[in-house]
Steps between C-alpha positions, in 0.01 A plus 500: 500500500282441196806467277650247741181292491497513122861381483430223751195389301701500177776299666256237632334466160840461329603241758177307444547501122861385540402211727226402261743495209728250676220296654531125438153501345668664198765230471534360151375143470721236342380381161514123445330415172380151414268304275209350694342158449307643205832629359379856556746768613473596867710666770549412867479876554128476418437306821494629857623384837819313583607286206739206477622449145677174419692463175510128432532234235253216454798262466666617825474250787604757763220727377248220554634431849477870592123491444456345846669802664295740289176325596587532868582872472181551298295337777660709774493846339269706281713514185476434127730249333606521136667205328667608175652237273836582340419309180253697292237306306195559282294266723485446874545120501840517671358702789200270535737205523710684760191571713405132494850367569579750779147490646488879478180693588271613220442845650861612447566716196695315230661619181810530285778756538539754222839576346496834680458332838770242429745772402389752760538255788801323348343156530782259418398224741187391685334515739519872575255639755419872519278650771322833442327710764155650447658800327676276250848556643746211502540371856726206421655327199601139570653225287487126550292300745354723772412372846175593671686689773692720255201567274280578800745763625489675161120481482470652850732783393270557201183501712648732763696702239827470687685681223834484681489122447420512128763357264499511120836331453434133440577274796500133584325366806772512770341194658584290192871576548478394865342172392795432272744580782320272745496216246872544430582504872285192552681313224841593645401393852362170369822434309711569810284270715523220244878547479550464875263204517700326233825582682361360826431158351790265586681367193438141399769253584670343210388153409839360581489637854158352557630155406 
């Protein structure tokens, strides 16, 4: 009986150690290095909580327009937002100008991407938005303009750690494709309506017939 208890105790301890080794608290955080507003090297991994990292360009109009969506998500959820400029510089004037032009909040964390981040995340166009959960795992990697609804769904997955919904392969907002489809359908319908209206107008009589 004593031997059986010893074996059972050993088994439970081994099971506990195994579960601890695969616990999500030991998940490796994603490193995203950047130069801060003082041009000092920093890493998003040094910060806690759910993080939304936006790779942008100070010359990108879509990036400026996306600030409104980011401000709304920032107001609704307890998250940290990082804005990292693609174009590296020795001074932060370009970011200061971006903050003024886009009316972006001062409390967000701003900086410049490092070469390692640009290469590591394959940044070939902007904006790119990456959401990390509190353990630093990538929850979603999105390219192009992101709607509030789509970004909110990813942020909620990060907060609740719905790992089955995480995606690291870069995606576009599916809602943006629907917008294009609806616009195209609207244009086609309008063209058809105009065509039939034109066809319904009786032809003018020739001048000779009128005389």
